[in-house]
C-alpha positions in Angstrom: 0.0 0.0 0.0 1.3 3.5 -0.9 0.5 6.1 1.7 0.1 9.7 0.6 -0.4 12.9 2.5 -3.0 15.3 1.0 -3.1 19.0 1.7 -6.1 21.2 1.0 -6.7 24.9 1.3 -4.2 26.6 -1.0 -6.7 28.6 -2.9 -6.5 31.2 -4.3 -2.7 31.5 -4.0 -0.9 30.0 -7.1 2.4 31.3 -5.7 2.0 29.2 -2.6 1.2 26.2 -4.8 4.5 26.7 -6.7 6.4 27.0 -3.4 4.9 23.7 -2.2 5.8 22.0 -5.5 9.4 23.4 -5.8 10.6 23.6 -2.2 8.6 21.0 -0.3 8.0 18.3 -3.0 4.2 18.4 -3.3 2.3 17.5 -6.5 -0.9 19.0 -7.7 -3.5 16.2 -7.9 -6.6 18.3 -8.5 -7.6 21.8 -9.5 -11.1 22.9 -9.0 -12.7 26.2 -9.9 -15.7 27.7 -8.3 -16.9 31.3 -8.6 -13.8 32.1 -10.7 -11.5 31.0 -7.8 -9.1 28.1 -8.3 -8.6 25.6 -5.4 -5.7 23.2 -5.4 -5.4 19.7 -3.8 -1.8 18.7 -3.2 -0.2 15.3 -2.3 3.2 13.8 -1.6 4.6 10.6 -0.4 4.3 10.2 3.3 7.7 9.9 5.1 8.9 9.9 8.8 9.4 13.4 10.3 11.4 12.9 13.4 11.5 16.7 14.1 7.8 16.4 15.1 9.0 14.4 18.1 5.8 12.7 19.1 3.6 15.7 18.8 1.0 13.7 16.9 -0.6 10.5 18.3 -2.0 8.0 15.7 -4.7 5.5 16.7 -4.8 2.1 15.0 
């Protein structure tokens, strides 16, 4: 199984989308337009982030 992280809520800032793509390695997986405003859904491969140091608890 391939886990991916999806980020929503980058509308209407295409500059922010380009930053996420170039600097943080995100990929645009969907672009939706409503009332002439584009909204972007981004995804990237999930990977360990030890700098978070247990700040997030996951339940199985």
